[in-house]
N, C-alpha and C positions, 0 to 999 in steps of 0.2 A: 442343566445343572443350576441349582438355586444360587441366590446371591450369597447365602450363608455358607453353602458348600464351597463355593469359589473362594470366599475369604479364608475358610479354613485351609484350603489347598494352598493359597498364597502364603499363609503363615508358615505352613509346613516347608514350602519352598524356600522361604527365607532362612529357616533354621538349618536347612541343608546347604545354604550358601548359594542359591540361585536367585539372581536378580533380573527382573523383567527387562528384556530387550538388550541385555549386554553381556551376561555370563560372568561378571565379576564376582568373586567370593565376598560374602558379608563378613566384615570385620566386627567382632563383638566389642572391641574397645580401640579407640584411636586416641593417642596422647593429645590432650589439649582441645578435644572436640567433645562438647556436651550435647548429646542427643536424648538425654533422659526425658526431657519434656515432651519430645516427639513420641517416644516410645509410650509414654503415659497417655498421650492423646489417642494413639492407635489402640491401646489396651482398653480404652473407654468406648470403642466402637466407631471412632471417627473413620470415614472412608479417605478423606483427604484433609490435609492440613495447610492452611495459608502460611507461606514462609518468605523470609528475606534471607537470601544466600550471598555471602561474600565470595567473590571470584577474582582471581588474579589475572586471567586472560580468557580469550575466546575458547580455548581448548577445554577449560573446565565447564563452561556453559554448553559446549558441544556434547560432552560426555553426559551431562544431565539431560539435554534434549534427546540424546540417543536412547537414554534409559526411559524416556517417556514423560519426564517432568513437563508440566504445563508451565512454560516460561512466559509470563505476562508481559514483562518489559524490564527495563533496566534503569538504574541511575548510573550513568557512565562516569560521572565525577567521583562517586563514592565506590565504584566497582561493586555495585550491589544489584542483584537480580531479585525479582519478585515473582511469585508463582505458587504452585501447590505441589506437594509431595504426597504419594501414596505409601503404604507400609512396604510395598515391594520395592520402592525406590530408595528406602532408607539406607540399605546396604551400599548404594552408590555414593551417598553423602559421606558415610563412614569411611569408605575406601579412599575417597578423595582428600579427607582430612580438612574439610572446609567448615567455616563457622556458619551455622544456620540458626535463625532467630524467628520468632513469630512476626508475621507481616504486620506493618503498622495498622492500627484500627482504622485510620482515615483513608486507607487505600480502598478506592471504590471499584468493586468488580461485580456486585450483584445488583442488577439493573432495576432502579426505581422507575426508569423510563419517564423522566420529566415531561410535563406537558410542553409541547413544542417539537419534540422529536417525531420523525415521520415513522409511521407503520408502513407496511407494504401497500396498503390501500391508500393512504394519504400521499405516499410518494407517487403512486401511479396517477392519482388525481392531479397532482402538481405537474407531472410530466405531460399529461394530456393537456392541461391548461397552457403550458409553455408552447407545446406544438400548435395549439390553436391561435395563441397570441402571435407567435412568429411563423405563421403558416407559409410565408414565402421563404423562410430559411431553415425551418426546423421540422423534422418528421419523427414521429415515434415509431420504433421498430421492434417487433417481437423477435428476440434472438433465440428463443427456445424454452421448453418447459423445464421446471424444476423436477427433482426426484419425486416428491410427493404428488405432483401433478401427473407424472407418467404413471404412477401407481393408482391414480384415481382417489387420492386422499385429500387433495386440495386443488385449487385453481390459481396457480401463481406462475408467472413467466419471468424470464430475465429480460428486462426492457433496456433499450439503448435509444438515447435521443441523438439523432443525426442532424448536425447543424453545419450548413454551408450555403453559399449563394450559387445557384445554377449547378451545372455539371461539375462535380468534384473529383472525378475519376482519376485525373492526372495531377491533382493538387497534393501538396505535402500534407500528411495526416498526423493528427494527434489523438490518442485515445486516453480517456480518464475512467479508471475503475475504482469501485469501492465496495466495502463489505464482503470481502472473501471470508472474513471471520465474523460470525453473527454478532457477537457480543460488543464489537467495536462500533457502537451505535452513533458516534459522532461522525464517522467517515461518510456515510450517505449524505449527511447535511453538507459537507464540504464539496462533494461531487455535484449535489444539486446547486450549490453556490456557483460553480463553474457554468452550469447550464443557464442559470438565471442571469449571470453576468453577460453572457453572450446574447441571449434573446433580448433582455431588456436594454442592453447597452448598443445594440445595433442601430446605426444612424445617428447616435448621440456621442458615443465615446469613439474617438478616432482609431485608437488601438484595437478596440473590440471590432469595429466595423471592418478594419483591414483584415483581421483574422477571419471573420466570417466569409469575406469575399475571396480570400486567397488560400483558405485551408480546408481540409476535409476533417471534420471534428466529430468525435463520438464520446458521449458521456453515458456510463453504465453505473448508476448510483448503488445498485444492490444485486451483487453477484450471487448472493446466498439468501434468497428470500425465505426459504423454509427454516433455516437456522435462525434468521432475524425474527421470525414470528415467535420463536420460543424465547429469544432475548427480550422481546417486547413484553413478555408475560413475567419477566423478572428472573429468568434462568441464566445462570452462568454458562452459556452455550457458545462454543467456538466453531464446531464443524457443521457440515450439512446434516441431514437426518437419515441418511441411507443406512439401514441395518443390514442390508444383505451383502455384507462384505466379508463374510467368513462362514465356515461350516458351523462355527459356534455363534448363534445369533439370539440366544436367550438371555444371557447375562452380559452386561456391557460395562461392568465396572463402575468406578466413581465418575468417569467422564462421559458416560453415555455413548449411544451409537453414533455412527457418522464418519465421514471422511474429512480430513483437513484439506480443504480445496487448494490451499497454497502449498501443498506437498504432492499434488496429484498431476502436475503438468508434465508433458511428455519430453523432458530433457533432463538427462542424468537422474531419472526418477529412481527412487528406491535406494539412494545411497545415504551418506551420513546426514544426520538431523531430521530423519523422518522415521517414524516408528513402524514396525511390522505388526504391532498389536491393535486390533480393532477397538479395544477399550481405551487406548491412549489418545491424548488430545492432538498429537501430530501423526495420527494414523494416515498412511500414505494412499490407502485404497488397494484394491486387488489388482489393478493394473494401471499403467500410465494412461491418464486421460480417461479413466473409467466413469467419472461423474458427469451427468448431463450439464451441470452448471459450468464445469471446466471446458467441456466440449463446445459449448455456446461461445465462450470467450475465445477459444482457440480458432473456431470457425470465423468469427468476426475479424480477429487480428490477422489471420493469414489470408483474408480476402481483400485487404486494402494495402495501400502503400503508405504505411505509417512511418514517420520519423521518430516519433517519441511515444512512449507508454508511461503514464504515471499511475500507480496504484496506491490508494490511501489505506493506512493501517493505524492502529494506536496500540501502545503508547511508548514513548521514549525520547521524543524530541530529536529524531534522527532523519537524515536523508541517506538512503542506502542505494547501492547499484551493484550489478553483477561483478564477480561471481560470488554465489553463496556456497556452491558445492565443492569448491577448491580454493586453495590458498593463492593460486596463480592470479596475477593481475590481469584485467581484461585486455585484449589485443587491439584496443582503440582508445587513444589518448583523449578523445573528446568525452568519453564516458565519465571519467573521474573529474575532468575540468568542469563540465556542466553540473556534475553532482555538487562540486565545491561552490559553484555559483548559486545553486539552489539552496545550499546551506547558508550562504551569505544573506540571501533574500529572506529566508525564513527565520534565521537565527537559530536553526537546528544544527547539530553536529553532522558533517558529512563523512561518510566512510564507506569503504567496500563492505558488502554484506557479510562476508566471512569473518570480518573483524568483530562482528557481534557474536555470532556463533554459526556453525556449519549448518547449511540447509540443503535439501535437494528437492527436485520437482517444484521449484518455485516459479512463480509467474514471470518475474523479470529475467531469471536465467533462461527460461524458455523463450521468451520474446526476443531477447538478445542473441542467444545461442542458435535458435532455429530460424528467426526471421530477420535478424540484423537490426532489430529496433533498439534505439538508445532508451533503456528502461530504468525506471526509478521507483523506489518506495518511500513514501513519506510516512514516518511514524509520528503522528501528532500527539501533542500532550505529554506531560510529565507523569512520573509515578504517582504524584499527588492527584492527578486527574483520573487515572485509571481508566477502566472501560465505561464507566458511567458518571461522567462529570455532569454537574448541573448544566441544563440547556444554555444558560447564560454564557457558558464558556465557548460555545460554538462560534460566537462572533470573534473571539480572539483567535481560534483556530483558522477561521477564514481570513482574518487579517495576516496571519503568518503564511498561509498557503496561496493566497491570491497572486502575490508577485511572482512566485515560481510558475503558476499556471500560465500567467501572462508571458513569462519569458519563453516557455516552451512553444507557445503559439507564435511568438514573435520570431523565433530562430528556426523554425521547423523547415524553412527553405534552405538554411545554410547553418547547421550546427557548429561548424568550424568558426563561426563568428565569435564564439566564446574566447578565441585567442586574439581578437581584434580590438581596437579601441571603441569606447562607448561615446555617443554624443548625447547632448541634452538640448531639448527644445523648450523654451519658456513660453509662457502664455501669450507674450507679445510677439512671438515669432523669431526671437533671437536664438541662434544656434551656437552652442558651445562645444568645442572639440579640443583634443590635446594639441599642444604647440606642434607646428609643423605638419599637421594632418591635412589630408586632401579630403574635402567633404563634397559629396554629390547628392543631388535630389531628383526625385521622379514625382510627377504629378498623376494622380488617378490610380496608377498601378506600377509596382516595381518592375524592373528588368534586370539583366545580367549586371553583375558588379563591374564598374568601370565604364558603364555606358550612359550614366546620368549626366545632368547638367551640373557643372562645378558651381558651388556657391561659397560665399564667404560671410559668415556671421548672421545671416537672416534668411528666413524662408522666402521662396519666390512668390511674387504676387500673381494671383490667378484671376482676380475679379469675381470671385464667388466661393462658396463653401465647397472645397475639394480636398481629397486626401493628398498629402504630401509625405513622401517617404525619404528619409535622410539617413545617411550612413558615412562612415569615414574609415580611412586607413592611414597609417604612418609609413612613409616611404614605399617600399615594395611589399610590405607586410600584408597580412590578411585584412579583409574588410570586416569591420565590427558589426554588431547587431543593428538592425534597421529600426529607427525611431519613426513614429507616425504622428502627424498633427493635422489639424484642419488648416487650410490656407487662410490668409487674411486678405 
C-alpha cells in the first residue's frame, strides 16, 4: 500500500468515526475546543503536527498515549504535555475536550547533534579507552547484536562496561542504562559520565574507590545504537529500526518503522500505554521481549544480583519508579523513599511512573516485577531542553544526576539505609551526626551493621591513607547510609 493510499484510508476512517488504537468516535465539534488550526495543517498535507496539550491528570495523557500520540515530555507545573499528533489522533483530542496549541518554536526535537555528542563509534572508542585505562577494574563486554547487525545491515553491538575490583559475583550490583529512545541524545553522555567517574576516580576519590571495591557495576550507555545512528543524522527517531513487526511493512506512517524498546519488556507487556500499531511511536512489538536490544538487557540484568537499576531518559525533570502499568502502589516502601531521595539530590520531581501516564512493557516495571530490583527512571532536562539541547547543557545534566548515581552505589548493600540518619565527614576528619546517634567506623572494608568501632566526633587514626566507612543510627532505629573518607 502506498503512503498516499494509506493517508486516504486514514482520512476515510476518521470520517467514519474510527480513531487509531482506541475506537472512540470522532466528534466534529466540542464546545470550547478549537482544532481548526490542526485540521488546516493536516489538510495541507502535514503528516504530524507538533503540539502542546493541556491535561488535568494522568488519565488524559494515558488516553492520548493509548491512541498513539508521541508524548515527548511534560511541564508538570503547568500541566502541559508536548508531542506530536497525526490526523488519525485528532478525534481523540476532540473527544477529550482538551486545549491543544502549537508547540513552542524553541522546543528542540530535531537533532542538530552538536559537536561533543557521541556517535556510536566515538562512544565505543571512549569505552575501549576507559577499559584500557582501568584495566584492573574495567572490562568492555559485548552484550549482543542490534537488529540491523543481525540482518547484515550494520556492525553495531550493545556494549556494557563492567566495573569492579576482583571477583564481584556476590557483591551488590548496580546497573546504569541509557538511550532506549534514540533521539534522547543527552542520555548516553550521562551514562558515560558514570563510567568516567568510576574509572578516573578510583584510588583518588574515596567514595568512588569504595564503590569499585565493594560493588558489581555495569554501565550500558547505548541500548539502541541503530536508532541513535538515525538521530545522529538529524532525524526525530524514537524506536529501534526493526521493520519486520507486522504483516504490513511497506508503509510506516509518520513515525517510521521500529519498536519502542521501552514498551517491549516481558512484564505486563501489551497493556495500557503501549500501541498495537507498528507506525505509532509507542509500538510494543510483535511479542514481549521480541527485540534483540531488549533481549540483551534482560539477559544481563537477570544474570547478576542487582540491587538497583537506573535508566536515563529525557525530558521532564522527573524521577520515576514502578509501577507504570497500574495505579497500585509498589509493595516495597523502599522504592518510593529512595525515589524521593533521588529527587532531592537531583532537584527533579519524584513520583510513581503511573502518575505521569500509564505505560506497560517498561524497563523498570520488568526489573522490579520480575527481578525484584529497585528500579528508577531519570527524565533529565526540561521541556525547554527537549531532545536536542546544546551540548553545553550536558554538564548541568551530569551535575544533577551524579549525586543520585553516587547514592545508589553507596546504599546498594543496604537500601533500607534511606530510613536511617545521615552522617557527614569533613575534610579534617570531623564526623557530624544527629544528636543522640550511635556512630561506628570500619577501616578498609565495611562489615555488618553494629559490628564497627564506636567513634565520637572524629575519624580513627590509621597511620596511612586507608578507606574509613562511617554510619550512624538513633536508638534502635535503622542504620543510615555509609559515608566513606580517607583516613588521616
